Biotite code that builds the C-alpha atoms (Angstrom):
import biotite.structure as struc

atoms = struc.array([
    struc.Atom([-0.204, -0.228, 0.061], chain_id="A", res_id=1, res_name="MET", atom_name="CA", element="C"),
    struc.Atom([1.641, 3.365, -1.058], chain_id="A", res_id=2, res_name="LYS", atom_name="CA", element="C"),
    struc.Atom([1.012, 6.790, 0.641], chain_id="A", res_id=3, res_name="PRO", atom_name="CA", element="C"),
    struc.Atom([-1.870, 8.651, -0.359], chain_id="A", res_id=4, res_name="PHE", atom_name="CA", element="C"),
    struc.Atom([-3.464, 11.944, -0.155], chain_id="A", res_id=5, res_name="LEU", atom_name="CA", element="C"),
    struc.Atom([-6.764, 11.834, 1.707], chain_id="A", res_id=6, res_name="PHE", atom_name="CA", element="C"),
    struc.Atom([-8.383, 14.774, 0.107], chain_id="A", res_id=7, res_name="ASN", atom_name="CA", element="C"),
    struc.Atom([-7.289, 13.287, -3.429], chain_id="A", res_id=8, res_name="GLU", atom_name="CA", element="C"),
    struc.Atom([-8.423, 9.595, -2.846], chain_id="A", res_id=9, res_name="VAL", atom_name="CA", element="C"),
    struc.Atom([-11.612, 10.350, -1.295], chain_id="A", res_id=10, res_name="PHE", atom_name="CA", element="C"),
    struc.Atom([-12.022, 13.800, -3.025], chain_id="A", res_id=11, res_name="GLY", atom_name="CA", element="C"),
    struc.Atom([-15.445, 14.950, -3.456], chain_id="A", res_id=12, res_name="VAL", atom_name="CA", element="C"),
    struc.Atom([-17.473, 16.432, -6.481], chain_id="A", res_id=13, res_name="ASN", atom_name="CA", element="C"),
    struc.Atom([-18.218, 19.862, -6.697], chain_id="A", res_id=14, res_name="ALA", atom_name="CA", element="C"),
    struc.Atom([-21.932, 19.556, -7.934], chain_id="A", res_id=15, res_name="SER", atom_name="CA", element="C"),
    struc.Atom([-23.987, 17.547, -5.302], chain_id="A", res_id=16, res_name="LEU", atom_name="CA", element="C"),
    struc.Atom([-27.735, 17.258, -4.775], chain_id="A", res_id=17, res_name="ALA", atom_name="CA", element="C"),
    struc.Atom([-29.238, 16.214, -1.323], chain_id="A", res_id=18, res_name="ILE", atom_name="CA", element="C"),
    struc.Atom([-32.372, 14.104, -1.503], chain_id="A", res_id=19, res_name="LYS", atom_name="CA", element="C"),
    struc.Atom([-34.566, 12.126, 0.876], chain_id="A", res_id=20, res_name="GLU", atom_name="CA", element="C"),
    struc.Atom([-33.802, 8.704, 1.641], chain_id="A", res_id=21, res_name="ALA", atom_name="CA", element="C"),
    struc.Atom([-37.303, 7.669, 1.576], chain_id="A", res_id=22, res_name="GLY", atom_name="CA", element="C"),
    struc.Atom([-37.194, 6.004, 4.995], chain_id="A", res_id=23, res_name="VAL", atom_name="CA", element="C"),
    struc.Atom([-40.824, 6.198, 6.876], chain_id="A", res_id=24, res_name="PRO", atom_name="CA", element="C"),
    struc.Atom([-40.635, 8.631, 9.555], chain_id="A", res_id=25, res_name="SER", atom_name="CA", element="C"),
    struc.Atom([-36.855, 9.023, 9.669], chain_id="A", res_id=26, res_name="ILE", atom_name="CA", element="C"),
    struc.Atom([-35.320, 12.229, 8.170], chain_id="A", res_id=27, res_name="PRO", atom_name="CA", element="C"),
    struc.Atom([-32.278, 10.441, 6.372], chain_id="A", res_id=28, res_name="ALA", atom_name="CA", element="C"),
    struc.Atom([-30.777, 11.797, 3.489], chain_id="A", res_id=29, res_name="VAL", atom_name="CA", element="C"),
    struc.Atom([-28.488, 10.759, 0.507], chain_id="A", res_id=30, res_name="VAL", atom_name="CA", element="C"),
    struc.Atom([-26.258, 12.368, -1.830], chain_id="A", res_id=31, res_name="ILE", atom_name="CA", element="C"),
    struc.Atom([-25.293, 10.426, -4.762], chain_id="A", res_id=32, res_name="ASP", atom_name="CA", element="C"),
    struc.Atom([-22.117, 10.657, -6.844], chain_id="A", res_id=33, res_name="ASN", atom_name="CA", element="C"),
    struc.Atom([-20.277, 11.801, -3.884], chain_id="A", res_id=34, res_name="PHE", atom_name="CA", element="C"),
    struc.Atom([-17.271, 10.851, -4.654], chain_id="A", res_id=35, res_name="LEU", atom_name="CA", element="C"),
    struc.Atom([-15.340, 11.850, -7.511], chain_id="A", res_id=36, res_name="LYS", atom_name="CA", element="C"),
    struc.Atom([-13.250, 8.681, -8.098], chain_id="A", res_id=37, res_name="ASP", atom_name="CA", element="C"),
    struc.Atom([-15.228, 5.893, -6.032], chain_id="A", res_id=38, res_name="PRO", atom_name="CA", element="C"),
    struc.Atom([-12.921, 3.372, -7.820], chain_id="A", res_id=39, res_name="ALA", atom_name="CA", element="C"),
    struc.Atom([-9.938, 4.808, -6.615], chain_id="A", res_id=40, res_name="GLN", atom_name="CA", element="C"),
    struc.Atom([-11.269, 4.787, -2.874], chain_id="A", res_id=41, res_name="ALA", atom_name="CA", element="C"),
    struc.Atom([-12.250, 1.168, -3.384], chain_id="A", res_id=42, res_name="ARG", atom_name="CA", element="C"),
    struc.Atom([-8.770, 0.224, -4.491], chain_id="A", res_id=43, res_name="ALA", atom_name="CA", element="C"),
    struc.Atom([-6.973, 2.275, -1.541], chain_id="A", res_id=44, res_name="VAL", atom_name="CA", element="C"),
    struc.Atom([-9.086, 0.731, 0.969], chain_id="A", res_id=45, res_name="VAL", atom_name="CA", element="C"),
    struc.Atom([-9.110, -2.732, -0.411], chain_id="A", res_id=46, res_name="GLY", atom_name="CA", element="C"),
    struc.Atom([-5.416, -3.009, -0.476], chain_id="A", res_id=47, res_name="SER", atom_name="CA", element="C"),
    struc.Atom([-4.957, -1.880, 3.381], chain_id="A", res_id=48, res_name="ALA", atom_name="CA", element="C"),
    struc.Atom([-4.894, -4.896, 5.725], chain_id="A", res_id=49, res_name="PRO", atom_name="CA", element="C"),
    struc.Atom([-7.661, -5.086, 8.030], chain_id="A", res_id=50, res_name="ALA", atom_name="CA", element="C"),
    struc.Atom([-7.537, -5.888, 11.955], chain_id="A", res_id=51, res_name="PRO", atom_name="CA", element="C"),
    struc.Atom([-10.366, -7.224, 13.745], chain_id="A", res_id=52, res_name="ASN", atom_name="CA", element="C"),
    struc.Atom([-12.048, -4.771, 16.131], chain_id="A", res_id=53, res_name="TRP", atom_name="CA", element="C"),
    struc.Atom([-14.470, -6.931, 17.884], chain_id="A", res_id=54, res_name="LYS", atom_name="CA", element="C"),
    struc.Atom([-13.303, -10.115, 19.184], chain_id="A", res_id=55, res_name="HIS", atom_name="CA", element="C"),
    struc.Atom([-14.216, -11.998, 22.454], chain_id="A", res_id=56, res_name="VAL", atom_name="CA", element="C"),
    struc.Atom([-13.559, -15.682, 23.440], chain_id="A", res_id=57, res_name="GLU", atom_name="CA", element="C"),
    struc.Atom([-16.287, -17.902, 22.167], chain_id="A", res_id=58, res_name="GLY", atom_name="CA", element="C"),
    struc.Atom([-17.291, -15.338, 19.757], chain_id="A", res_id=59, res_name="GLY", atom_name="CA", element="C"),
    struc.Atom([-18.144, -16.034, 16.093], chain_id="A", res_id=60, res_name="ARG", atom_name="CA", element="C"),
    struc.Atom([-15.670, -13.451, 14.868], chain_id="A", res_id=61, res_name="ASN", atom_name="CA", element="C"),
    struc.Atom([-13.071, -15.087, 12.525], chain_id="A", res_id=62, res_name="PHE", atom_name="CA", element="C"),
    struc.Atom([-14.960, -18.170, 12.616], chain_id="A", res_id=63, res_name="LEU", atom_name="CA", element="C"),
    struc.Atom([-18.034, -17.383, 10.580], chain_id="A", res_id=64, res_name="ASP", atom_name="CA", element="C"),
    struc.Atom([-17.138, -14.171, 9.229], chain_id="A", res_id=65, res_name="TYR", atom_name="CA", element="C"),
    struc.Atom([-14.547, -11.318, 9.420], chain_id="A", res_id=66, res_name="TYR", atom_name="CA", element="C"),
    struc.Atom([-15.762, -8.067, 11.209], chain_id="A", res_id=67, res_name="ASP", atom_name="CA", element="C"),
    struc.Atom([-12.867, -5.682, 11.035], chain_id="A", res_id=68, res_name="CYS", atom_name="CA", element="C"),
    struc.Atom([-12.204, -2.005, 10.881], chain_id="A", res_id=69, res_name="ARG", atom_name="CA", element="C"),
    struc.Atom([-9.532, 0.512, 9.411], chain_id="A", res_id=70, res_name="LEU", atom_name="CA", element="C"),
    struc.Atom([-9.134, 3.896, 10.943], chain_id="A", res_id=71, res_name="ARG", atom_name="CA", element="C"),
    struc.Atom([-7.501, 6.634, 9.093], chain_id="A", res_id=72, res_name="PHE", atom_name="CA", element="C"),
    struc.Atom([-6.595, 9.682, 10.542], chain_id="A", res_id=73, res_name="PRO", atom_name="CA", element="C"),
    struc.Atom([-7.048, 12.968, 8.798], chain_id="A", res_id=74, res_name="VAL", atom_name="CA", element="C"),
    struc.Atom([-5.694, 16.532, 8.661], chain_id="A", res_id=75, res_name="TRP", atom_name="CA", element="C"),
    struc.Atom([-8.365, 19.305, 8.611], chain_id="A", res_id=76, res_name="PHE", atom_name="CA", element="C"),
    struc.Atom([-9.610, 20.713, 6.258], chain_id="A", res_id=77, res_name="PRO", atom_name="CA", element="C"),
    struc.Atom([-11.211, 17.531, 4.697], chain_id="A", res_id=78, res_name="VAL", atom_name="CA", element="C"),
    struc.Atom([-13.455, 18.022, 1.875], chain_id="A", res_id=79, res_name="HIS", atom_name="CA", element="C"),
    struc.Atom([-15.970, 15.054, 2.579], chain_id="A", res_id=80, res_name="MET", atom_name="CA", element="C"),
    struc.Atom([-16.406, 16.270, 6.182], chain_id="A", res_id=81, res_name="ILE", atom_name="CA", element="C"),
    struc.Atom([-16.927, 19.767, 5.189], chain_id="A", res_id=82, res_name="ASP", atom_name="CA", element="C"),
    struc.Atom([-19.649, 18.940, 2.608], chain_id="A", res_id=83, res_name="VAL", atom_name="CA", element="C"),
    struc.Atom([-21.263, 16.681, 5.411], chain_id="A", res_id=84, res_name="ALA", atom_name="CA", element="C"),
    struc.Atom([-21.131, 19.681, 7.749], chain_id="A", res_id=85, res_name="HIS", atom_name="CA", element="C"),
    struc.Atom([-22.664, 21.927, 5.106], chain_id="A", res_id=86, res_name="GLN", atom_name="CA", element="C"),
    struc.Atom([-25.548, 19.305, 3.956], chain_id="A", res_id=87, res_name="ALA", atom_name="CA", element="C"),
    struc.Atom([-26.576, 18.802, 8.001], chain_id="A", res_id=88, res_name="ILE", atom_name="CA", element="C"),
    struc.Atom([-26.926, 22.522, 8.374], chain_id="A", res_id=89, res_name="ARG", atom_name="CA", element="C"),
    struc.Atom([-29.073, 22.608, 5.222], chain_id="A", res_id=90, res_name="THR", atom_name="CA", element="C"),
    struc.Atom([-31.378, 19.819, 6.086], chain_id="A", res_id=91, res_name="VAL", atom_name="CA", element="C"),
    struc.Atom([-31.347, 19.601, 9.959], chain_id="A", res_id=92, res_name="TYR", atom_name="CA", element="C"),
    struc.Atom([-30.396, 23.200, 10.850], chain_id="A", res_id=93, res_name="SER", atom_name="CA", element="C"),
    struc.Atom([-27.664, 22.167, 12.927], chain_id="A", res_id=94, res_name="GLU", atom_name="CA", element="C"),
    struc.Atom([-24.316, 23.571, 13.114], chain_id="A", res_id=95, res_name="THR", atom_name="CA", element="C"),
    struc.Atom([-21.821, 20.418, 13.412], chain_id="A", res_id=96, res_name="THR", atom_name="CA", element="C"),
    struc.Atom([-17.992, 19.565, 13.916], chain_id="A", res_id=97, res_name="ARG", atom_name="CA", element="C"),
    struc.Atom([-16.381, 16.175, 13.587], chain_id="A", res_id=98, res_name="PRO", atom_name="CA", element="C"),
    struc.Atom([-16.656, 13.850, 16.355], chain_id="A", res_id=99, res_name="GLN", atom_name="CA", element="C"),
    struc.Atom([-13.053, 12.428, 15.739], chain_id="A", res_id=100, res_name="ASP", atom_name="CA", element="C"),
    struc.Atom([-10.102, 13.491, 13.922], chain_id="A", res_id=101, res_name="PRO", atom_name="CA", element="C"),
    struc.Atom([-10.522, 10.458, 11.449], chain_id="A", res_id=102, res_name="GLY", atom_name="CA", element="C"),
    struc.Atom([-12.743, 8.213, 9.602], chain_id="A", res_id=103, res_name="VAL", atom_name="CA", element="C"),
    struc.Atom([-13.481, 4.473, 9.916], chain_id="A", res_id=104, res_name="ASP", atom_name="CA", element="C"),
    struc.Atom([-14.133, 1.983, 7.372], chain_id="A", res_id=105, res_name="VAL", atom_name="CA", element="C"),
    struc.Atom([-16.149, -1.110, 8.560], chain_id="A", res_id=106, res_name="ASN", atom_name="CA", element="C"),
    struc.Atom([-14.497, -4.071, 6.640], chain_id="A", res_id=107, res_name="TRP", atom_name="CA", element="C"),
    struc.Atom([-17.044, -7.321, 6.810], chain_id="A", res_id=108, res_name="PHE", atom_name="CA", element="C"),
    struc.Atom([-16.420, -10.360, 4.666], chain_id="A", res_id=109, res_name="MET", atom_name="CA", element="C"),
    struc.Atom([-18.278, -14.079, 5.235], chain_id="A", res_id=110, res_name="GLN", atom_name="CA", element="C"),
    struc.Atom([-16.534, -17.149, 5.838], chain_id="A", res_id=111, res_name="ILE", atom_name="CA", element="C"),
    struc.Atom([-19.972, -19.271, 6.323], chain_id="A", res_id=112, res_name="ARG", atom_name="CA", element="C"),
    struc.Atom([-23.136, -18.602, 5.111], chain_id="A", res_id=113, res_name="GLU", atom_name="CA", element="C"),
    struc.Atom([-24.983, -15.689, 6.928], chain_id="A", res_id=114, res_name="LYS", atom_name="CA", element="C"),
    struc.Atom([-27.524, -16.407, 9.682], chain_id="A", res_id=115, res_name="ARG", atom_name="CA", element="C"),
    struc.Atom([-29.786, -13.542, 9.341], chain_id="A", res_id=116, res_name="GLY", atom_name="CA", element="C"),
    struc.Atom([-30.772, -10.682, 6.881], chain_id="A", res_id=117, res_name="ASP", atom_name="CA", element="C"),
    struc.Atom([-29.326, -7.945, 9.079], chain_id="A", res_id=118, res_name="PHE", atom_name="CA", element="C"),
    struc.Atom([-26.529, -7.131, 11.467], chain_id="A", res_id=119, res_name="ALA", atom_name="CA", element="C"),
    struc.Atom([-27.519, -6.321, 15.061], chain_id="A", res_id=120, res_name="VAL", atom_name="CA", element="C"),
    struc.Atom([-29.431, -3.116, 15.139], chain_id="A", res_id=121, res_name="PRO", atom_name="CA", element="C"),
    struc.Atom([-28.244, -0.196, 17.284], chain_id="A", res_id=122, res_name="HIS", atom_name="CA", element="C"),
    struc.Atom([-28.253, 3.499, 17.613], chain_id="A", res_id=123, res_name="ALA", atom_name="CA", element="C"),
    struc.Atom([-24.913, 5.603, 17.817], chain_id="A", res_id=124, res_name="ASP", atom_name="CA", element="C"),
    struc.Atom([-24.175, 7.357, 20.543], chain_id="A", res_id=125, res_name="THR", atom_name="CA", element="C"),
    struc.Atom([-21.701, 10.145, 21.834], chain_id="A", res_id=126, res_name="ALA", atom_name="CA", element="C"),
    struc.Atom([-21.520, 11.142, 25.297], chain_id="A", res_id=127, res_name="PRO", atom_name="CA", element="C"),
    struc.Atom([-22.130, 14.883, 26.565], chain_id="A", res_id=128, res_name="ASN", atom_name="CA", element="C"),
    struc.Atom([-23.384, 16.177, 22.942], chain_id="A", res_id=129, res_name="VAL", atom_name="CA", element="C"),
    struc.Atom([-26.556, 17.595, 21.878], chain_id="A", res_id=130, res_name="LYS", atom_name="CA", element="C"),
    struc.Atom([-26.765, 15.564, 18.825], chain_id="A", res_id=131, res_name="ARG", atom_name="CA", element="C"),
    struc.Atom([-25.116, 13.251, 16.682], chain_id="A", res_id=132, res_name="SER", atom_name="CA", element="C"),
    struc.Atom([-25.272, 12.529, 12.672], chain_id="A", res_id=133, res_name="PHE", atom_name="CA", element="C"),
    struc.Atom([-23.981, 9.021, 11.384], chain_id="A", res_id=134, res_name="THR", atom_name="CA", element="C"),
    struc.Atom([-22.173, 9.666, 7.843], chain_id="A", res_id=135, res_name="CYS", atom_name="CA", element="C"),
    struc.Atom([-21.776, 6.584, 5.755], chain_id="A", res_id=136, res_name="ILE", atom_name="CA", element="C"),
    struc.Atom([-20.173, 6.201, 2.028], chain_id="A", res_id=137, res_name="VAL", atom_name="CA", element="C"),
    struc.Atom([-20.188, 3.170, 0.408], chain_id="A", res_id=138, res_name="TYR", atom_name="CA", element="C"),
    struc.Atom([-17.318, 2.139, -1.371], chain_id="A", res_id=139, res_name="LEU", atom_name="CA", element="C"),
    struc.Atom([-17.918, -1.288, -2.811], chain_id="A", res_id=140, res_name="ASN", atom_name="CA", element="C"),
    struc.Atom([-17.804, -1.230, -6.825], chain_id="A", res_id=141, res_name="ALA", atom_name="CA", element="C"),
    struc.Atom([-21.424, -1.683, -8.436], chain_id="A", res_id=142, res_name="ALA", atom_name="CA", element="C"),
    struc.Atom([-21.012, -5.295, -9.300], chain_id="A", res_id=143, res_name="GLY", atom_name="CA", element="C"),
    struc.Atom([-20.065, -5.860, -5.462], chain_id="A", res_id=144, res_name="GLU", atom_name="CA", element="C"),
    struc.Atom([-23.120, -3.854, -4.039], chain_id="A", res_id=145, res_name="CYS", atom_name="CA", element="C"),
    struc.Atom([-26.115, -5.633, -2.150], chain_id="A", res_id=146, res_name="SER", atom_name="CA", element="C"),
    struc.Atom([-28.340, -4.858, 0.306], chain_id="A", res_id=147, res_name="GLY", atom_name="CA", element="C"),
    struc.Atom([-27.450, -1.478, 2.244], chain_id="A", res_id=148, res_name="GLY", atom_name="CA", element="C"),
    struc.Atom([-28.351, 0.109, 5.471], chain_id="A", res_id=149, res_name="THR", atom_name="CA", element="C"),
    struc.Atom([-31.884, -0.692, 7.304], chain_id="A", res_id=150, res_name="ALA", atom_name="CA", element="C"),
    struc.Atom([-33.677, 1.282, 9.686], chain_id="A", res_id=151, res_name="PHE", atom_name="CA", element="C"),
    struc.Atom([-35.564, -0.369, 12.343], chain_id="A", res_id=152, res_name="PHE", atom_name="CA", element="C"),
    struc.Atom([-38.494, -0.111, 14.897], chain_id="A", res_id=153, res_name="ARG", atom_name="CA", element="C"),
    struc.Atom([-38.008, -1.678, 18.572], chain_id="A", res_id=154, res_name="PHE", atom_name="CA", element="C"),
    struc.Atom([-41.154, -3.899, 18.732], chain_id="A", res_id=155, res_name="LYS", atom_name="CA", element="C"),
    struc.Atom([-41.897, -3.867, 22.357], chain_id="A", res_id=156, res_name="PRO", atom_name="CA", element="C"),
    struc.Atom([-42.185, -0.129, 22.458], chain_id="A", res_id=157, res_name="SER", atom_name="CA", element="C"),
    struc.Atom([-42.806, 0.863, 18.958], chain_id="A", res_id=158, res_name="GLY", atom_name="CA", element="C"),
    struc.Atom([-40.040, 3.322, 18.936], chain_id="A", res_id=159, res_name="SER", atom_name="CA", element="C"),
    struc.Atom([-37.536, 4.127, 16.494], chain_id="A", res_id=160, res_name="LEU", atom_name="CA", element="C"),
    struc.Atom([-34.927, 5.341, 19.005], chain_id="A", res_id=161, res_name="VAL", atom_name="CA", element="C"),
    struc.Atom([-33.522, 4.493, 22.202], chain_id="A", res_id=162, res_name="LEU", atom_name="CA", element="C"),
    struc.Atom([-36.126, 4.459, 24.906], chain_id="A", res_id=163, res_name="ASP", atom_name="CA", element="C"),
    struc.Atom([-36.481, 3.288, 28.658], chain_id="A", res_id=164, res_name="PRO", atom_name="CA", element="C"),
    struc.Atom([-38.274, 0.143, 27.477], chain_id="A", res_id=165, res_name="GLN", atom_name="CA", element="C"),
    struc.Atom([-35.167, -0.892, 25.521], chain_id="A", res_id=166, res_name="TYR", atom_name="CA", element="C"),
    struc.Atom([-33.023, -0.071, 28.290], chain_id="A", res_id=167, res_name="ALA", atom_name="CA", element="C"),
    struc.Atom([-35.051, -2.129, 30.483], chain_id="A", res_id=168, res_name="ARG", atom_name="CA", element="C"),
    struc.Atom([-35.091, -5.089, 27.817], chain_id="A", res_id=169, res_name="ALA", atom_name="CA", element="C"),
    struc.Atom([-31.297, -4.817, 27.467], chain_id="A", res_id=170, res_name="LEU", atom_name="CA", element="C"),
    struc.Atom([-30.689, -5.725, 31.260], chain_id="A", res_id=171, res_name="GLN", atom_name="CA", element="C"),
    struc.Atom([-32.735, -9.186, 30.905], chain_id="A", res_id=172, res_name="GLN", atom_name="CA", element="C"),
    struc.Atom([-31.245, -9.502, 27.173], chain_id="A", res_id=173, res_name="HIS", atom_name="CA", element="C"),
    struc.Atom([-27.797, -8.262, 27.009], chain_id="A", res_id=174, res_name="PRO", atom_name="CA", element="C"),
    struc.Atom([-27.177, -9.862, 23.565], chain_id="A", res_id=175, res_name="ASP", atom_name="CA", element="C"),
    struc.Atom([-29.429, -7.088, 22.377], chain_id="A", res_id=176, res_name="LEU", atom_name="CA", element="C"),
    struc.Atom([-26.106, -5.194, 21.918], chain_id="A", res_id=177, res_name="VAL", atom_name="CA", element="C"),
    struc.Atom([-23.478, -6.517, 19.652], chain_id="A", res_id=178, res_name="GLU", atom_name="CA", element="C"),
    struc.Atom([-20.597, -7.065, 21.840], chain_id="A", res_id=179, res_name="SER", atom_name="CA", element="C"),
    struc.Atom([-18.152, -8.983, 19.711], chain_id="A", res_id=180, res_name="GLY", atom_name="CA", element="C"),
    struc.Atom([-19.783, -12.344, 20.085], chain_id="A", res_id=181, res_name="ARG", atom_name="CA", element="C"),
    struc.Atom([-21.815, -12.474, 17.326], chain_id="A", res_id=182, res_name="ASP", atom_name="CA", element="C"),
    struc.Atom([-22.587, -10.066, 14.401], chain_id="A", res_id=183, res_name="TYR", atom_name="CA", element="C"),
    struc.Atom([-25.951, -11.559, 13.622], chain_id="A", res_id=184, res_name="TRP", atom_name="CA", element="C"),
    struc.Atom([-28.924, -10.840, 16.209], chain_id="A", res_id=185, res_name="PRO", atom_name="CA", element="C"),
    struc.Atom([-30.839, -13.526, 17.925], chain_id="A", res_id=186, res_name="PRO", atom_name="CA", element="C"),
    struc.Atom([-34.107, -13.926, 17.636], chain_id="A", res_id=187, res_name="ALA", atom_name="CA", element="C"),
    struc.Atom([-34.631, -10.616, 15.163], chain_id="A", res_id=188, res_name="PRO", atom_name="CA", element="C"),
    struc.Atom([-38.450, -11.188, 14.394], chain_id="A", res_id=189, res_name="GLU", atom_name="CA", element="C"),
    struc.Atom([-38.798, -10.953, 18.282], chain_id="A", res_id=190, res_name="ARG", atom_name="CA", element="C"),
    struc.Atom([-37.495, -7.526, 18.860], chain_id="A", res_id=191, res_name="TYR", atom_name="CA", element="C"),
    struc.Atom([-37.151, -5.672, 15.365], chain_id="A", res_id=192, res_name="TRP", atom_name="CA", element="C"),
    struc.Atom([-39.074, -4.543, 12.504], chain_id="A", res_id=193, res_name="GLU", atom_name="CA", element="C"),
    struc.Atom([-37.556, -3.627, 9.427], chain_id="A", res_id=194, res_name="MET", atom_name="CA", element="C"),
    struc.Atom([-38.836, -0.401, 8.076], chain_id="A", res_id=195, res_name="LEU", atom_name="CA", element="C"),
    struc.Atom([-36.826, 0.030, 5.042], chain_id="A", res_id=196, res_name="LYS", atom_name="CA", element="C"),
    struc.Atom([-33.389, -0.018, 3.636], chain_id="A", res_id=197, res_name="SER", atom_name="CA", element="C"),
    struc.Atom([-31.307, 2.399, 1.834], chain_id="A", res_id=198, res_name="VAL", atom_name="CA", element="C"),
    struc.Atom([-29.368, 0.969, -1.145], chain_id="A", res_id=199, res_name="ASP", atom_name="CA", element="C"),
    struc.Atom([-25.669, 0.578, -1.341], chain_id="A", res_id=200, res_name="MET", atom_name="CA", element="C"),
    struc.Atom([-24.562, 2.597, -4.359], chain_id="A", res_id=201, res_name="VAL", atom_name="CA", element="C"),
    struc.Atom([-20.822, 3.192, -5.310], chain_id="A", res_id=202, res_name="PRO", atom_name="CA", element="C"),
    struc.Atom([-19.857, 6.618, -3.799], chain_id="A", res_id=203, res_name="GLY", atom_name="CA", element="C"),
    struc.Atom([-23.041, 7.105, -2.122], chain_id="A", res_id=204, res_name="ARG", atom_name="CA", element="C"),
    struc.Atom([-23.195, 9.339, 1.080], chain_id="A", res_id=205, res_name="LEU", atom_name="CA", element="C"),
    struc.Atom([-25.976, 8.686, 3.750], chain_id="A", res_id=206, res_name="LEU", atom_name="CA", element="C"),
    struc.Atom([-26.564, 10.985, 6.543], chain_id="A", res_id=207, res_name="ILE", atom_name="CA", element="C"),
    struc.Atom([-29.356, 10.360, 9.379], chain_id="A", res_id=208, res_name="PHE", atom_name="CA", element="C"),
    struc.Atom([-29.626, 11.436, 13.080], chain_id="A", res_id=209, res_name="PRO", atom_name="CA", element="C"),
    struc.Atom([-27.712, 8.830, 15.063], chain_id="A", res_id=210, res_name="SER", atom_name="CA", element="C"),
    struc.Atom([-30.203, 8.259, 17.620], chain_id="A", res_id=211, res_name="GLU", atom_name="CA", element="C"),
    struc.Atom([-32.382, 6.077, 15.031], chain_id="A", res_id=212, res_name="PHE", atom_name="CA", element="C"),
    struc.Atom([-31.950, 2.463, 15.199], chain_id="A", res_id=213, res_name="TYR", atom_name="CA", element="C"),
    struc.Atom([-30.122, 0.870, 11.917], chain_id="A", res_id=214, res_name="HIS", atom_name="CA", element="C"),
    struc.Atom([-27.935, -1.950, 10.874], chain_id="A", res_id=215, res_name="ALA", atom_name="CA", element="C"),
    struc.Atom([-26.014, -3.291, 7.850], chain_id="A", res_id=216, res_name="ALA", atom_name="CA", element="C"),
    struc.Atom([-28.535, -4.969, 5.880], chain_id="A", res_id=217, res_name="TYR", atom_name="CA", element="C"),
    struc.Atom([-27.454, -8.530, 4.287], chain_id="A", res_id=218, res_name="HIS", atom_name="CA", element="C"),
    struc.Atom([-30.219, -9.735, 1.880], chain_id="A", res_id=219, res_name="PRO", atom_name="CA", element="C"),
    struc.Atom([-28.142, -12.221, -0.316], chain_id="A", res_id=220, res_name="LYS", atom_name="CA", element="C"),
    struc.Atom([-24.689, -13.978, 0.507], chain_id="A", res_id=221, res_name="ASP", atom_name="CA", element="C"),
    struc.Atom([-22.948, -11.350, -1.152], chain_id="A", res_id=222, res_name="SER", atom_name="CA", element="C"),
    struc.Atom([-19.759, -10.886, 0.568], chain_id="A", res_id=223, res_name="PHE", atom_name="CA", element="C"),
    struc.Atom([-17.603, -14.432, 0.624], chain_id="A", res_id=224, res_name="GLN", atom_name="CA", element="C"),
    struc.Atom([-15.108, -13.261, -2.285], chain_id="A", res_id=225, res_name="ARG", atom_name="CA", element="C"),
    struc.Atom([-14.670, -9.751, -1.265], chain_id="A", res_id=226, res_name="PHE", atom_name="CA", element="C"),
    struc.Atom([-15.580, -7.574, 1.605], chain_id="A", res_id=227, res_name="PRO", atom_name="CA", element="C"),
    struc.Atom([-18.378, -5.321, 2.388], chain_id="A", res_id=228, res_name="ARG", atom_name="CA", element="C"),
    struc.Atom([-16.922, -1.654, 2.847], chain_id="A", res_id=229, res_name="LEU", atom_name="CA", element="C"),
    struc.Atom([-18.451, 1.104, 4.366], chain_id="A", res_id=230, res_name="THR", atom_name="CA", element="C"),
    struc.Atom([-16.755, 4.322, 5.266], chain_id="A", res_id=231, res_name="LEU", atom_name="CA", element="C"),
    struc.Atom([-18.103, 6.149, 8.408], chain_id="A", res_id=232, res_name="ALA", atom_name="CA", element="C"),
    struc.Atom([-17.836, 9.491, 10.616], chain_id="A", res_id=233, res_name="PHE", atom_name="CA", element="C"),
    struc.Atom([-19.824, 10.988, 12.876], chain_id="A", res_id=234, res_name="TRP", atom_name="CA", element="C"),
    struc.Atom([-20.689, 14.769, 13.222], chain_id="A", res_id=235, res_name="MET", atom_name="CA", element="C"),
    struc.Atom([-21.694, 16.157, 16.531], chain_id="A", res_id=236, res_name="ILE", atom_name="CA", element="C"),
    struc.Atom([-23.181, 19.377, 17.778], chain_id="A", res_id=237, res_name="CYS", atom_name="CA", element="C"),
])
């Protein structure tokens, strides 16, 4: 892997349009053709070694699948983060800043057949902030894309966001949260109703308020010969 300039490999197109993602009751938006050269970004990320970021004794990581993560530090200004900041201000009327001086790439690949249609649903939380926004950029090539990001309702309470009933359920069923033991949720039909998914599209940026339940959506066994690659960063206010 050769050195690279982040703003060149992950350069952003000058002319962009924000549109609603089409998820009922959730103000998610997408920006298509976000990256200037998604193939270049895919090539760079795909050539980087990916370490595990969740692994516990008795867990399924590195047995049923590889659940790994790359972290790229960034030196501001970063074009993609600046555009996300502007989009959030336009759509949500919130002024944000990056949560971290870096971006993450979730690197997932199957070893065995999948045991569900989605990963463990969750909400992204950040301490001591007014609000957080999750930003996801899909890095897979067109022929590799399958599924996307799904949004959920917690069936016991009917809530789309973290609520007291979820907290109480978590005390009795700690496997509601992905701890590194298993990527696939147990008894998903008992707890989760999938509202809708946003499709993976090369170079697409998805933005949504982080408090909404979401997860990677896998309708097919698609990631056995190549990894599922999603770049993620969070904006806070």
